PyMOL Python script that loads the backbone (N, CA, C, O; Angstrom):
from pymol import cmd

cmd.read_pdbstr("""\
ATOM      1  N   LYS A   1      25.694 -11.965  -5.916  1.00  0.00           N
ATOM      2  CA  LYS A   1      25.231 -11.867  -4.549  1.00  0.00           C
ATOM      3  C   LYS A   1      26.250 -11.419  -3.453  1.00  0.00           C
ATOM      4  O   LYS A   1      27.154 -12.229  -3.248  1.00  0.00           O
ATOM      5  N   ASP A   2      26.263 -10.351  -2.762  1.00  0.00           N
ATOM      6  CA  ASP A   2      27.326  -9.974  -1.868  1.00  0.00           C
ATOM      7  C   ASP A   2      27.045 -10.629  -0.498  1.00  0.00           C
ATOM      8  O   ASP A   2      26.054 -10.372   0.185  1.00  0.00           O
ATOM      9  N   GLU A   3      27.894 -11.388  -0.209  1.00  0.00           N
ATOM     10  CA  GLU A   3      27.824 -12.207   1.060  1.00  0.00           C
ATOM     11  C   GLU A   3      28.049 -11.290   2.044  1.00  0.00           C
ATOM     12  O   GLU A   3      27.440 -11.506   3.091  1.00  0.00           O
ATOM     13  N   SER A   4      28.687 -10.418   2.009  1.00  0.00           N
ATOM     14  CA  SER A   4      28.812  -9.332   3.285  1.00  0.00           C
ATOM     15  C   SER A   4      27.584  -8.706   3.880  1.00  0.00           C
ATOM     16  O   SER A   4      27.468  -8.273   5.026  1.00  0.00           O
ATOM     17  N   VAL A   5      26.656  -8.728   2.890  1.00  0.00           N
ATOM     18  CA  VAL A   5      25.363  -7.957   3.114  1.00  0.00           C
ATOM     19  C   VAL A   5      24.236  -8.981   3.789  1.00  0.00           C
ATOM     20  O   VAL A   5      23.524  -8.630   4.730  1.00  0.00           O
ATOM     21  N   THR A   6      24.180 -10.236   3.200  1.00  0.00           N
ATOM     22  CA  THR A   6      23.158 -11.127   3.716  1.00  0.00           C
ATOM     23  C   THR A   6      23.958 -12.382   4.168  1.00  0.00           C
ATOM     24  O   THR A   6      25.079 -12.768   3.837  1.00  0.00           O
ATOM     25  N   ALA A   7      22.842 -13.014   5.212  1.00  0.00           N
ATOM     26  CA  ALA A   7      23.357 -14.325   5.816  1.00  0.00           C
ATOM     27  C   ALA A   7      22.993 -15.289   4.717  1.00  0.00           C
ATOM     28  O   ALA A   7      22.309 -15.022   3.729  1.00  0.00           O
ATOM     29  N   GLY A   8      23.593 -16.557   5.050  1.00  0.00           N
ATOM     30  CA  GLY A   8      23.112 -17.562   4.008  1.00  0.00           C
ATOM     31  C   GLY A   8      21.967 -18.018   4.349  1.00  0.00           C
ATOM     32  O   GLY A   8      21.641 -17.685   5.488  1.00  0.00           O
ATOM     33  N   THR A   9      21.109 -18.761   3.702  1.00  0.00           N
ATOM     34  CA  THR A   9      19.727 -19.210   3.895  1.00  0.00           C
ATOM     35  C   THR A   9      19.692 -20.401   5.021  1.00  0.00           C
ATOM     36  O   THR A   9      18.647 -20.668   5.613  1.00  0.00           O
ATOM     37  N   SER A  10      20.737 -20.992   5.230  1.00  0.00           N
ATOM     38  CA  SER A  10      20.877 -22.098   6.051  1.00  0.00           C
ATOM     39  C   SER A  10      21.301 -21.662   7.504  1.00  0.00           C
ATOM     40  O   SER A  10      21.112 -22.433   8.446  1.00  0.00           O
ATOM     41  N   ASN A  11      21.909 -20.349   7.694  1.00  0.00           N
ATOM     42  CA  ASN A  11      22.279 -19.931   8.895  1.00  0.00           C
ATOM     43  C   ASN A  11      21.241 -19.183   9.645  1.00  0.00           C
ATOM     44  O   ASN A  11      21.262 -17.952   9.665  1.00  0.00           O
ATOM     45  N   GLU A  12      20.261 -19.929  10.310  1.00  0.00           N
ATOM     46  CA  GLU A  12      19.171 -19.178  10.938  1.00  0.00           C
ATOM     47  C   GLU A  12      19.503 -18.638  12.250  1.00  0.00           C
ATOM     48  O   GLU A  12      18.629 -18.042  12.878  1.00  0.00           O
ATOM     49  N   GLU A  13      20.678 -18.784  12.734  1.00  0.00           N
ATOM     50  CA  GLU A  13      21.097 -18.273  14.118  1.00  0.00           C
ATOM     51  C   GLU A  13      21.675 -16.863  13.935  1.00  0.00           C
ATOM     52  O   GLU A  13      21.912 -16.174  14.928  1.00  0.00           O
ATOM     53  N   GLU A  14      21.904 -16.424  12.717  1.00  0.00           N
ATOM     54  CA  GLU A  14      22.405 -15.083  12.457  1.00  0.00           C
ATOM     55  C   GLU A  14      21.296 -14.147  11.874  1.00  0.00           C
ATOM     56  O   GLU A  14      21.593 -13.322  11.009  1.00  0.00           O
ATOM     57  N   CYS A  15      20.176 -14.256  12.285  1.00  0.00           N
ATOM     58  CA  CYS A  15      19.029 -13.293  11.959  1.00  0.00           C
ATOM     59  C   CYS A  15      18.940 -12.388  12.890  1.00  0.00           C
ATOM     60  O   CYS A  15      19.397 -12.637  14.006  1.00  0.00           O
ATOM     61  N   TRP A  16      18.367 -11.230  12.625  1.00  0.00           N
ATOM     62  CA  TRP A  16      18.170 -10.195  13.453  1.00  0.00           C
ATOM     63  C   TRP A  16      16.522 -10.427  13.964  1.00  0.00           C
ATOM     64  O   TRP A  16      15.557 -10.360  13.202  1.00  0.00           O
ATOM     65  N   ASN A  17      16.459 -10.700  15.369  1.00  0.00           N
ATOM     66  CA  ASN A  17      15.248 -10.917  15.759  1.00  0.00           C
ATOM     67  C   ASN A  17      14.498  -9.729  16.483  1.00  0.00           C
ATOM     68  O   ASN A  17      13.514  -9.917  17.198  1.00  0.00           O
ATOM     69  N   GLY A  18      15.042  -8.515  16.239  1.00  0.00           N
ATOM     70  CA  GLY A  18      14.586  -7.324  16.681  1.00  0.00           C
ATOM     71  C   GLY A  18      15.003  -6.833  17.820  1.00  0.00           C
ATOM     72  O   GLY A  18      14.591  -5.769  18.284  1.00  0.00           O
ATOM     73  N   HIS A  19      15.981  -7.680  18.439  1.00  0.00           N
ATOM     74  CA  HIS A  19      17.012  -7.156  19.570  1.00  0.00           C
ATOM     75  C   HIS A  19      18.220  -7.463  19.511  1.00  0.00           C
ATOM     76  O   HIS A  19      19.065  -6.691  19.965  1.00  0.00           O
ATOM     77  N   SER A  20      18.566  -8.677  18.929  1.00  0.00           N
ATOM     78  CA  SER A  20      19.973  -8.984  18.721  1.00  0.00           C
ATOM     79  C   SER A  20      20.083  -9.941  17.577  1.00  0.00           C
ATOM     80  O   SER A  20      19.054 -10.293  17.000  1.00  0.00           O
ATOM     81  N   LYS A  21      21.273 -10.395  17.202  1.00  0.00           N
ATOM     82  CA  LYS A  21      21.552 -11.181  16.200  1.00  0.00           C
ATOM     83  C   LYS A  21      21.491 -12.653  16.775  1.00  0.00           C
ATOM     84  O   LYS A  21      22.432 -13.121  17.416  1.00  0.00           O
ATOM     85  N   ALA A  22      20.194 -13.437  16.478  1.00  0.00           N
ATOM     86  CA  ALA A  22      20.019 -14.692  16.903  1.00  0.00           C
ATOM     87  C   ALA A  22      18.929 -15.267  16.073  1.00  0.00           C
ATOM     88  O   ALA A  22      18.653 -14.718  15.006  1.00  0.00           O
ATOM     89  N   ARG A  23      18.225 -16.419  16.503  1.00  0.00           N
ATOM     90  CA  ARG A  23      17.342 -16.998  15.732  1.00  0.00           C
ATOM     91  C   ARG A  23      16.039 -16.352  15.936  1.00  0.00           C
ATOM     92  O   ARG A  23      15.744 -15.877  17.033  1.00  0.00           O
ATOM     93  N   TYR A  24      15.170 -16.311  14.826  1.00  0.00           N
ATOM     94  CA  TYR A  24      13.827 -15.640  14.871  1.00  0.00           C
ATOM     95  C   TYR A  24      13.041 -16.464  15.247  1.00  0.00           C
ATOM     96  O   TYR A  24      12.857 -17.435  14.513  1.00  0.00           O
ATOM     97  N   LEU A  25      12.342 -16.367  16.459  1.00  0.00           N
ATOM     98  CA  LEU A  25      11.289 -17.528  17.018  1.00  0.00           C
ATOM     99  C   LEU A  25       9.808 -17.182  16.587  1.00  0.00           C
ATOM    100  O   LEU A  25       9.047 -18.091  16.254  1.00  0.00           O
ATOM    101  N   PRO A  26       9.404 -15.858  16.596  1.00  0.00           N
ATOM    102  CA  PRO A  26       7.984 -15.758  16.358  1.00  0.00           C
ATOM    103  C   PRO A  26       7.659 -16.424  15.081  1.00  0.00           C
ATOM    104  O   PRO A  26       8.549 -16.589  14.247  1.00  0.00           O
ATOM    105  N   GLU A  27       6.426 -16.825  14.861  1.00  0.00           N
ATOM    106  CA  GLU A  27       5.771 -17.281  13.594  1.00  0.00           C
ATOM    107  C   GLU A  27       5.818 -16.156  12.618  1.00  0.00           C
ATOM    108  O   GLU A  27       5.485 -15.016  12.940  1.00  0.00           O
ATOM    109  N   ILE A  28       6.263 -16.500  11.331  1.00  0.00           N
ATOM    110  CA  ILE A  28       6.233 -15.648  10.348  1.00  0.00           C
ATOM    111  C   ILE A  28       4.744 -15.526   9.685  1.00  0.00           C
ATOM    112  O   ILE A  28       4.103 -16.471   9.225  1.00  0.00           O
ATOM    113  N   MET A  29       4.323 -14.132   9.735  1.00  0.00           N
ATOM    114  CA  MET A  29       3.077 -13.725   9.163  1.00  0.00           C
ATOM    115  C   MET A  29       2.894 -13.889   7.791  1.00  0.00           C
ATOM    116  O   MET A  29       3.945 -13.904   7.151  1.00  0.00           O
ATOM    117  N   ASN A  30       1.716 -14.033   7.063  1.00  0.00           N
ATOM    118  CA  ASN A  30       1.684 -13.996   5.639  1.00  0.00           C
ATOM    119  C   ASN A  30       1.301 -12.544   5.228  1.00  0.00           C
ATOM    120  O   ASN A  30       0.962 -11.724   6.082  1.00  0.00           O
ATOM    121  N   ASP A  31       1.354 -12.278   4.060  1.00  0.00           N
ATOM    122  CA  ASP A  31       1.040 -10.799   3.753  1.00  0.00           C
ATOM    123  C   ASP A  31      -0.549 -10.487   3.741  1.00  0.00           C
ATOM    124  O   ASP A  31      -1.461 -11.300   3.593  1.00  0.00           O
ATOM    125  N   GLY A  32      -0.626  -9.177   3.923  1.00  0.00           N
ATOM    126  CA  GLY A  32      -2.055  -8.685   3.982  1.00  0.00           C
ATOM    127  C   GLY A  32      -2.351  -8.307   5.466  1.00  0.00           C
ATOM    128  O   GLY A  32      -1.964  -8.954   6.440  1.00  0.00           O
ATOM    129  N   LEU A  33      -3.046  -7.240   5.495  1.00  0.00           N
ATOM    130  CA  LEU A  33      -3.551  -6.627   6.781  1.00  0.00           C
ATOM    131  C   LEU A  33      -4.196  -7.504   7.839  1.00  0.00           C
ATOM    132  O   LEU A  33      -4.000  -7.489   9.054  1.00  0.00           O
ATOM    133  N   THR A  34      -4.934  -8.202   7.188  1.00  0.00           N
ATOM    134  CA  THR A  34      -5.817  -9.175   8.247  1.00  0.00           C
ATOM    135  C   THR A  34      -4.985 -10.181   8.819  1.00  0.00           C
ATOM    136  O   THR A  34      -5.331 -10.711   9.875  1.00  0.00           O
ATOM    137  N   ASN A  35      -3.723 -10.567   8.135  1.00  0.00           N
ATOM    138  CA  ASN A  35      -2.953 -11.390   8.707  1.00  0.00           C
ATOM    139  C   ASN A  35      -2.161 -10.799   9.942  1.00  0.00           C
ATOM    140  O   ASN A  35      -1.945 -11.470  10.952  1.00  0.00           O
ATOM    141  N   GLN A  36      -1.793  -9.645   9.801  1.00  0.00           N
ATOM    142  CA  GLN A  36      -1.150  -9.026  10.758  1.00  0.00           C
ATOM    143  C   GLN A  36      -1.727  -8.855  12.289  1.00  0.00           C
ATOM    144  O   GLN A  36      -1.074  -8.404  13.230  1.00  0.00           O
ATOM    145  N   ILE A  37      -2.939  -9.261  12.333  1.00  0.00           N
ATOM    146  CA  ILE A  37      -3.499  -9.143  13.542  1.00  0.00           C
ATOM    147  C   ILE A  37      -2.886  -9.823  14.686  1.00  0.00           C
ATOM    148  O   ILE A  37      -2.964  -9.383  15.833  1.00  0.00           O
ATOM    149  N   ASN A  38      -2.214 -11.009  14.327  1.00  0.00           N
ATOM    150  CA  ASN A  38      -1.445 -11.866  15.243  1.00  0.00           C
ATOM    151  C   ASN A  38      -0.153 -11.684  15.166  1.00  0.00           C
ATOM    152  O   ASN A  38       0.528 -12.553  15.709  1.00  0.00           O
ATOM    153  N   ASN A  39       0.463 -10.702  14.587  1.00  0.00           N
ATOM    154  CA  ASN A  39       1.896 -10.523  14.549  1.00  0.00           C
ATOM    155  C   ASN A  39       2.049  -9.619  15.769  1.00  0.00           C
ATOM    156  O   ASN A  39       1.357  -8.642  16.058  1.00  0.00           O
ATOM    157  N   PRO A  40       3.039 -10.108  16.397  1.00  0.00           N
ATOM    158  CA  PRO A  40       3.317  -9.337  17.780  1.00  0.00           C
ATOM    159  C   PRO A  40       4.346  -8.035  17.606  1.00  0.00           C
ATOM    160  O   PRO A  40       4.613  -7.246  18.513  1.00  0.00           O
ATOM    161  N   GLU A  41       4.770  -7.992  16.494  1.00  0.00           N
ATOM    162  CA  GLU A  41       5.802  -6.827  15.883  1.00  0.00           C
ATOM    163  C   GLU A  41       5.084  -5.697  15.296  1.00  0.00           C
ATOM    164  O   GLU A  41       5.642  -4.602  15.220  1.00  0.00           O
ATOM    165  N   VAL A  42       3.819  -5.885  14.848  1.00  0.00           N
ATOM    166  CA  VAL A  42       3.133  -4.834  14.157  1.00  0.00           C
ATOM    167  C   VAL A  42       1.770  -4.623  14.884  1.00  0.00           C
ATOM    168  O   VAL A  42       0.977  -5.534  15.116  1.00  0.00           O
ATOM    169  N   ASP A  43       1.592  -3.316  15.214  1.00  0.00           N
ATOM    170  CA  ASP A  43       0.435  -2.838  15.877  1.00  0.00           C
ATOM    171  C   ASP A  43      -0.533  -2.295  14.820  1.00  0.00           C
ATOM    172  O   ASP A  43      -0.365  -1.222  14.242  1.00  0.00           O
ATOM    173  N   VAL A  44      -1.566  -3.134  14.617  1.00  0.00           N
ATOM    174  CA  VAL A  44      -2.626  -2.740  13.512  1.00  0.00           C
ATOM    175  C   VAL A  44      -3.814  -2.935  14.073  1.00  0.00           C
ATOM    176  O   VAL A  44      -4.116  -3.977  14.656  1.00  0.00           O
ATOM    177  N   ASP A  45      -4.630  -1.863  13.923  1.00  0.00           N
ATOM    178  CA  ASP A  45      -6.129  -1.962  14.309  1.00  0.00           C
ATOM    179  C   ASP A  45      -7.044  -2.220  12.952  1.00  0.00           C
ATOM    180  O   ASP A  45      -7.372  -1.292  12.213  1.00  0.00           O
ATOM    181  N   ILE A  46      -7.376  -3.467  12.743  1.00  0.00           N
ATOM    182  CA  ILE A  46      -8.143  -3.564  11.597  1.00  0.00           C
ATOM    183  C   ILE A  46      -9.803  -3.497  11.851  1.00  0.00           C
ATOM    184  O   ILE A  46     -10.623  -3.784  10.979  1.00  0.00           O
ATOM    185  N   THR A  47     -10.109  -3.100  13.092  1.00  0.00           N
ATOM    186  CA  THR A  47     -11.483  -2.786  13.266  1.00  0.00           C
ATOM    187  C   THR A  47     -12.001  -1.422  12.577  1.00  0.00           C
ATOM    188  O   THR A  47     -13.085  -1.374  11.995  1.00  0.00           O
ATOM    189  N   ARG A  48     -11.082  -0.254  12.701  1.00  0.00           N
ATOM    190  CA  ARG A  48     -11.510   0.682  12.083  1.00  0.00           C
ATOM    191  C   ARG A  48     -11.248   0.871  10.708  1.00  0.00           C
ATOM    192  O   ARG A  48     -10.098   0.618  10.350  1.00  0.00           O
ATOM    193  N   PRO A  49     -12.073   1.267   9.839  1.00  0.00           N
ATOM    194  CA  PRO A  49     -11.845   1.628   8.545  1.00  0.00           C
ATOM    195  C   PRO A  49     -10.923   2.641   8.077  1.00  0.00           C
ATOM    196  O   PRO A  49     -10.940   3.717   8.674  1.00  0.00           O
ATOM    197  N   ASP A  50     -10.127   2.484   7.120  1.00  0.00           N
ATOM    198  CA  ASP A  50      -9.211   3.551   6.622  1.00  0.00           C
ATOM    199  C   ASP A  50      -9.962   4.588   5.824  1.00  0.00           C
ATOM    200  O   ASP A  50     -10.313   4.298   4.681  1.00  0.00           O
ATOM    201  N   THR A  51     -10.202   5.621   6.267  1.00  0.00           N
ATOM    202  CA  THR A  51     -11.204   6.415   5.511  1.00  0.00           C
ATOM    203  C   THR A  51     -10.482   7.055   4.257  1.00  0.00           C
ATOM    204  O   THR A  51     -11.141   7.341   3.258  1.00  0.00           O
ATOM    205  N   PHE A  52      -9.102   7.279   4.323  1.00  0.00           N
ATOM    206  CA  PHE A  52      -8.319   7.725   3.187  1.00  0.00           C
ATOM    207  C   PHE A  52      -8.398   6.516   2.110  1.00  0.00           C
ATOM    208  O   PHE A  52      -8.657   6.774   0.934  1.00  0.00           O
ATOM    209  N   ILE A  53      -8.187   5.301   2.511  1.00  0.00           N
ATOM    210  CA  ILE A  53      -8.151   4.245   1.388  1.00  0.00           C
ATOM    211  C   ILE A  53      -9.512   4.208   0.846  1.00  0.00           C
ATOM    212  O   ILE A  53      -9.618   4.339  -0.374  1.00  0.00           O
ATOM    213  N   ARG A  54     -10.641   4.042   1.599  1.00  0.00           N
ATOM    214  CA  ARG A  54     -11.823   3.951   1.325  1.00  0.00           C
ATOM    215  C   ARG A  54     -12.388   5.122   0.149  1.00  0.00           C
ATOM    216  O   ARG A  54     -13.161   4.973  -0.797  1.00  0.00           O
ATOM    217  N   GLN A  55     -11.659   6.319   0.638  1.00  0.00           N
ATOM    218  CA  GLN A  55     -12.009   7.583  -0.306  1.00  0.00           C
ATOM    219  C   GLN A  55     -11.283   7.179  -1.811  1.00  0.00           C
ATOM    220  O   GLN A  55     -11.987   7.276  -2.817  1.00  0.00           O
ATOM    221  N   GLN A  56      -9.957   6.755  -1.930  1.00  0.00           N
ATOM    222  CA  GLN A  56      -9.536   6.415  -3.049  1.00  0.00           C
ATOM    223  C   GLN A  56     -10.183   5.596  -3.648  1.00  0.00           C
ATOM    224  O   GLN A  56     -10.449   5.907  -4.809  1.00  0.00           O
ATOM    225  N   ILE A  57     -10.693   4.263  -3.147  1.00  0.00           N
ATOM    226  CA  ILE A  57     -11.412   3.382  -3.851  1.00  0.00           C
ATOM    227  C   ILE A  57     -12.580   4.045  -4.507  1.00  0.00           C
ATOM    228  O   ILE A  57     -12.870   3.874  -5.691  1.00  0.00           O
ATOM    229  N   MET A  58     -13.274   4.858  -3.624  1.00  0.00           N
ATOM    230  CA  MET A  58     -14.359   5.296  -4.320  1.00  0.00           C
ATOM    231  C   MET A  58     -14.123   6.362  -5.592  1.00  0.00           C
ATOM    232  O   MET A  58     -14.853   6.386  -6.584  1.00  0.00           O
ATOM    233  N   ALA A  59     -13.169   7.089  -5.417  1.00  0.00           N
ATOM    234  CA  ALA A  59     -12.696   7.822  -6.402  1.00  0.00           C
ATOM    235  C   ALA A  59     -12.466   6.955  -7.691  1.00  0.00           C
ATOM    236  O   ALA A  59     -13.041   7.185  -8.755  1.00  0.00           O
ATOM    237  N   LEU A  60     -11.637   6.013  -7.508  1.00  0.00           N
ATOM    238  CA  LEU A  60     -11.458   4.986  -8.647  1.00  0.00           C
ATOM    239  C   LEU A  60     -12.493   4.376  -9.169  1.00  0.00           C
ATOM    240  O   LEU A  60     -12.461   4.074 -10.362  1.00  0.00           O
ATOM    241  N   ARG A  61     -13.721   4.046  -8.296  1.00  0.00           N
ATOM    242  CA  ARG A  61     -14.907   3.535  -8.797  1.00  0.00           C
ATOM    243  C   ARG A  61     -15.699   4.599  -9.787  1.00  0.00           C
ATOM    244  O   ARG A  61     -16.207   4.218 -10.842  1.00  0.00           O
ATOM    245  N   VAL A  62     -15.743   5.741  -9.414  1.00  0.00           N
ATOM    246  CA  VAL A  62     -16.283   6.956  -9.861  1.00  0.00           C
ATOM    247  C   VAL A  62     -15.541   7.152 -11.401  1.00  0.00           C
ATOM    248  O   VAL A  62     -16.135   7.392 -12.452  1.00  0.00           O
ATOM    249  N   MET A  63     -14.285   7.003 -11.239  1.00  0.00           N
ATOM    250  CA  MET A  63     -13.539   7.318 -12.484  1.00  0.00           C
ATOM    251  C   MET A  63     -13.570   6.143 -13.508  1.00  0.00           C
ATOM    252  O   MET A  63     -13.459   6.335 -14.719  1.00  0.00           O
ATOM    253  N   THR A  64     -13.715   5.024 -12.994  1.00  0.00           N
ATOM    254  CA  THR A  64     -13.849   3.885 -13.769  1.00  0.00           C
ATOM    255  C   THR A  64     -15.293   3.826 -14.507  1.00  0.00           C
ATOM    256  O   THR A  64     -15.398   3.407 -15.660  1.00  0.00           O
ATOM    257  N   ASN A  65     -16.368   4.270 -13.760  1.00  0.00           N
ATOM    258  CA  ASN A  65     -17.554   4.198 -14.445  1.00  0.00           C
ATOM    259  C   ASN A  65     -17.678   5.353 -15.531  1.00  0.00           C
ATOM    260  O   ASN A  65     -18.303   5.154 -16.572  1.00  0.00           O
ATOM    261  N   LYS A  66     -17.007   6.670 -15.230  1.00  0.00           N
ATOM    262  CA  LYS A  66     -17.008   7.608 -16.083  1.00  0.00           C
ATOM    263  C   LYS A  66     -16.257   7.169 -17.615  1.00  0.00           C
ATOM    264  O   LYS A  66     -16.713   7.374 -18.740  1.00  0.00           O
ATOM    265  N   LEU A  67     -15.081   6.564 -17.270  1.00  0.00           N
ATOM    266  CA  LEU A  67     -14.440   6.082 -18.267  1.00  0.00           C
ATOM    267  C   LEU A  67     -15.252   5.083 -19.356  1.00  0.00           C
ATOM    268  O   LEU A  67     -15.383   5.281 -20.564  1.00  0.00           O
ATOM    269  N   LYS A  68     -15.720   4.031 -18.619  1.00  0.00           N
ATOM    270  CA  LYS A  68     -16.671   3.180 -19.124  1.00  0.00           C
ATOM    271  C   LYS A  68     -17.733   3.819 -19.974  1.00  0.00           C
ATOM    272  O   LYS A  68     -17.880   3.436 -21.135  1.00  0.00           O
ATOM    273  N   ASN A  69     -18.491   4.783 -19.458  1.00  0.00           N
ATOM    274  CA  ASN A  69     -19.450   5.636 -20.114  1.00  0.00           C
ATOM    275  C   ASN A  69     -18.909   6.268 -21.390  1.00  0.00           C
ATOM    276  O   ASN A  69     -19.546   6.155 -22.437  1.00  0.00           O
ATOM    277  N   ALA A  70     -17.569   7.036 -21.329  1.00  0.00           N
ATOM    278  CA  ALA A  70     -17.199   7.618 -22.288  1.00  0.00           C
ATOM    279  C   ALA A  70     -16.780   6.665 -23.404  1.00  0.00           C
ATOM    280  O   ALA A  70     -16.862   6.981 -24.591  1.00  0.00           O
ATOM    281  N   TYR A  71     -16.387   5.639 -23.030  1.00  0.00           N
ATOM    282  CA  TYR A  71     -15.951   4.587 -23.904  1.00  0.00           C
ATOM    283  C   TYR A  71     -17.247   4.020 -24.759  1.00  0.00           C
ATOM    284  O   TYR A  71     -17.157   3.675 -25.937  1.00  0.00           O
ATOM    285  N   ASN A  72     -18.456   3.978 -23.993  1.00  0.00           N
ATOM    286  CA  ASN A  72     -19.471   3.425 -24.674  1.00  0.00           C
ATOM    287  C   ASN A  72     -20.276   4.643 -25.470  1.00  0.00           C
ATOM    288  O   ASN A  72     -21.377   4.451 -25.985  1.00  0.00           O
ATOM    289  N   GLY A  73     -19.663   5.777 -25.500  1.00  0.00           N
ATOM    290  CA  GLY A  73     -20.389   6.925 -26.406  1.00  0.00           C
ATOM    291  C   GLY A  73     -21.199   7.785 -25.426  1.00  0.00           C
ATOM    292  O   GLY A  73     -21.616   8.816 -25.953  1.00  0.00           O
ATOM    293  N   ASN A  74     -21.457   7.662 -24.419  1.00  0.00           N
ATOM    294  CA  ASN A  74     -22.019   8.444 -23.353  1.00  0.00           C
ATOM    295  C   ASN A  74     -21.356   9.691 -22.860  1.00  0.00           C
ATOM    296  O   ASN A  74     -20.185   9.728 -22.483  1.00  0.00           O
ATOM    297  N   ASP A  75     -22.226  10.773 -22.887  1.00  0.00           N
ATOM    298  CA  ASP A  75     -21.644  11.921 -22.228  1.00  0.00           C
ATOM    299  C   ASP A  75     -21.335  12.006 -20.985  1.00  0.00           C
ATOM    300  O   ASP A  75     -22.179  11.788 -20.117  1.00  0.00           O
ATOM    301  N   VAL A  76     -19.897  12.385 -20.660  1.00  0.00           N
ATOM    302  CA  VAL A  76     -19.478  12.327 -19.287  1.00  0.00           C
ATOM    303  C   VAL A  76     -18.963  13.705 -18.970  1.00  0.00           C
ATOM    304  O   VAL A  76     -18.302  14.284 -19.833  1.00  0.00           O
ATOM    305  N   ASN A  77     -19.205  14.289 -17.809  1.00  0.00           N
ATOM    306  CA  ASN A  77     -18.652  15.439 -17.424  1.00  0.00           C
ATOM    307  C   ASN A  77     -17.393  15.182 -16.416  1.00  0.00           C
ATOM    308  O   ASN A  77     -17.499  14.736 -15.274  1.00  0.00           O
ATOM    309  N   PHE A  78     -16.017  15.604 -17.155  1.00  0.00           N
ATOM    310  CA  PHE A  78     -14.963  15.553 -16.295  1.00  0.00           C
ATOM    311  C   PHE A  78     -14.609  16.855 -15.810  1.00  0.00           C
ATOM    312  O   PHE A  78     -14.884  17.822 -16.521  1.00  0.00           O
ATOM    313  N   GLN A  79     -14.006  17.036 -14.641  1.00  0.00           N
ATOM    314  CA  GLN A  79     -13.730  18.166 -14.026  1.00  0.00           C
ATOM    315  C   GLN A  79     -12.392  18.531 -14.639  1.00  0.00           C
ATOM    316  O   GLN A  79     -11.507  17.685 -14.512  1.00  0.00           O
ATOM    317  N   ASP A  80     -12.115  19.591 -15.248  1.00  0.00           N
ATOM    318  CA  ASP A  80     -11.007  20.196 -15.904  1.00  0.00           C
ATOM    319  C   ASP A  80     -10.071  21.058 -14.957  1.00  0.00           C
ATOM    320  O   ASP A  80     -10.266  22.256 -14.751  1.00  0.00           O
ATOM    321  N   THR A  81      -9.104  20.373 -14.439  1.00  0.00           N
ATOM    322  CA  THR A  81      -8.258  21.082 -13.376  1.00  0.00           C
ATOM    323  C   THR A  81      -6.981  21.773 -14.062  1.00  0.00           C
ATOM    324  O   THR A  81      -6.096  22.276 -13.369  1.00  0.00           O
ATOM    325  N   SER A  82      -6.937  21.767 -15.504  1.00  0.00           N
ATOM    326  CA  SER A  82      -5.602  22.245 -16.130  1.00  0.00           C
ATOM    327  C   SER A  82      -5.403  23.652 -15.754  1.00  0.00           C
ATOM    328  O   SER A  82      -4.260  24.087 -15.615  1.00  0.00           O
ATOM    329  N   ASP A  83      -6.679  24.565 -15.539  1.00  0.00           N
ATOM    330  CA  ASP A  83      -6.361  25.961 -15.342  1.00  0.00           C
ATOM    331  C   ASP A  83      -5.937  26.177 -14.043  1.00  0.00           C
ATOM    332  O   ASP A  83      -5.252  27.170 -13.797  1.00  0.00           O
ATOM    333  N   GLU A  84      -6.275  25.311 -13.090  1.00  0.00           N
ATOM    334  CA  GLU A  84      -6.069  25.558 -11.653  1.00  0.00           C
ATOM    335  C   GLU A  84      -4.419  25.083 -11.418  1.00  0.00           C
ATOM    336  O   GLU A  84      -3.641  25.784 -10.769  1.00  0.00           O
ATOM    337  N   SER A  85      -4.035  23.812 -12.038  1.00  0.00           N
ATOM    338  CA  SER A  85      -2.788  23.388 -11.818  1.00  0.00           C
ATOM    339  C   SER A  85      -1.636  23.871 -12.728  1.00  0.00           C
ATOM    340  O   SER A  85      -0.469  23.568 -12.478  1.00  0.00           O
ATOM    341  N   SER A  86      -1.968  24.589 -13.731  1.00  0.00           N
ATOM    342  CA  SER A  86      -1.025  25.001 -14.714  1.00  0.00           C
ATOM    343  C   SER A  86       0.153  26.165 -13.874  1.00  0.00           C
ATOM    344  O   SER A  86      -0.096  26.930 -12.942  1.00  0.00           O
ATOM    345  N   GLY A  87       1.321  25.971 -14.522  1.00  0.00           N
ATOM    346  CA  GLY A  87       2.191  27.010 -13.996  1.00  0.00           C
ATOM    347  C   GLY A  87       2.343  28.209 -14.888  1.00  0.00           C
ATOM    348  O   GLY A  87       3.098  29.109 -14.520  1.00  0.00           O
ATOM    349  N   SER A  88       1.795  28.289 -15.852  1.00  0.00           N
ATOM    350  CA  SER A  88       1.900  29.523 -16.676  1.00  0.00           C
ATOM    351  C   SER A  88       0.714  30.374 -16.487  1.00  0.00           C
ATOM    352  O   SER A  88      -0.271  29.976 -15.866  1.00  0.00           O
ATOM    353  N   GLY A  89       0.806  31.600 -17.046  1.00  0.00           N
ATOM    354  CA  GLY A  89      -0.150  32.576 -16.824  1.00  0.00           C
ATOM    355  C   GLY A  89       0.359  33.956 -16.335  1.00  0.00           C
ATOM    356  O   GLY A  89       1.558  34.189 -16.176  1.00  0.00           O
ATOM    357  N   SER A  90      -0.644  34.873 -16.104  1.00  0.00           N
ATOM    358  CA  SER A  90      -0.021  36.108 -15.657  1.00  0.00           C
ATOM    359  C   SER A  90      -0.302  36.243 -14.103  1.00  0.00           C
ATOM    360  O   SER A  90       0.082  37.226 -13.469  1.00  0.00           O
ATOM    361  N   GLY A  91      -0.858  35.401 -13.647  1.00  0.00           N
ATOM    362  CA  GLY A  91      -1.391  35.438 -12.013  1.00  0.00           C
ATOM    363  C   GLY A  91      -0.010  35.236 -11.222  1.00  0.00           C
ATOM    364  O   GLY A  91      -0.002  35.208  -9.992  1.00  0.00           O
TER     365      GLY A  91
END
""", "prot")
cmd.dss("prot")
cmd.show_as("cartoon", "prot")
cmd.util.cbc("prot")
cmd.orient("prot")
């Protein structure tokens, strides 16, 4: 451990509190987006759904179902994008 980079765990007066080197007074929040609602240092709006994340979750659910069906021997249509994303060809 490089002591010149980190303060010792017992030296609470040497923390960066966002403005200067001093004791960090605000309550430390737990992990997760919903816990950040009371964090004075993080501006989070948890009332609006993150549409990008929801789209990714839906895409993962669709792919998971397709993989389960394929594993169970059912016919599954996968979109083949290898022609579109390939770097080779005459184009």
